[in-house]
Structure formats: structure tokens, C-alpha cells
C-alpha positions as CSV (number, residue, x, y, z in Angstrom):
1,X,47.4,97.0,27.4
2,X,46.5,97.4,31.1
3,X,46.0,101.1,30.7
4,X,43.4,100.7,28.0
5,X,40.4,98.9,29.6
6,X,37.5,97.8,27.4
7,X,34.7,100.5,27.5
8,X,31.8,99.8,29.8
9,X,28.3,100.2,28.3
10,X,26.0,102.7,30.0
11,X,23.3,101.4,32.2
12,X,19.8,101.5,30.6
13,X,17.4,103.4,32.7
14,X,14.2,101.7,33.8
15,X,10.9,102.9,32.5
16,X,10.0,104.2,35.9
17,X,13.1,106.3,35.9
18,X,11.4,108.7,33.5
19,X,9.2,111.4,35.1
20,X,6.9,111.6,32.1
21,X,7.0,115.4,32.2
22,X,8.5,116.0,28.8
23,X,12.0,116.9,30.0
24,X,14.5,117.9,27.3
25,X,16.7,116.0,27.3
26,X,14.8,113.0,28.6
27,X,16.8,110.4,30.6
28,X,16.2,108.1,27.6
29,X,17.7,110.8,25.2
30,X,20.8,110.9,27.4
31,X,21.0,107.1,27.5
32,X,20.8,107.0,23.6
33,X,23.6,109.6,23.4
34,X,25.7,107.7,25.9
35,X,25.1,104.4,24.0
36,X,26.3,106.0,20.8
37,X,29.4,107.3,22.5
38,X,30.0,103.8,24.0
39,X,29.6,102.1,20.6
40,X,32.1,104.4,19.0
41,X,34.6,104.0,21.9
42,X,34.1,100.2,21.7
43,X,34.8,100.2,17.9
44,X,38.0,102.3,18.5
45,X,39.0,100.0,21.4
46,X,38.5,96.9,19.3
47,X,40.6,98.4,16.5
48,X,43.4,99.0,18.9
49,X,43.2,95.5,20.3
50,X,42.7,93.6,17.0
51,X,45.2,90.9,16.4
52,X,48.0,92.0,14.1
53,X,47.9,90.5,10.7
54,X,50.6,88.3,9.2
55,X,54.0,90.0,8.9
56,X,55.3,89.9,5.4
57,X,58.9,90.5,4.6
58,X,61.2,90.9,1.6
């Protein structure tokens, strides 16, 4: 499945990337949202790439 690459996790911001001014959303809020989307995409990708179970026939 060359056209279905494994999702890449978002890069976690460094503590000094936050400006400490109470932004809404904060860079860490965005990271959390991105991480949740990544985890969901990874679960879906893993399900698509799971090995097929045994084939049973009649």
C-alpha cells in the first residue's frame, strides 16, 4: 500500500515555544488536538494494515 503511508506524529513544541501570554488556543492546545487526530489516524491506518485473519472455506 504505497499510497497509504503511516501517519507521522506531530512535533511536540518546546516549553520556550509558548509565549506565556494566555493565547487561546495555546500552542500546547494545538499540539494536543494534533496528537488526538494523529492517534485516530494511526488507529485507522493500523486497522487497514492489519494482517488478514485465516480464511475459512466450506
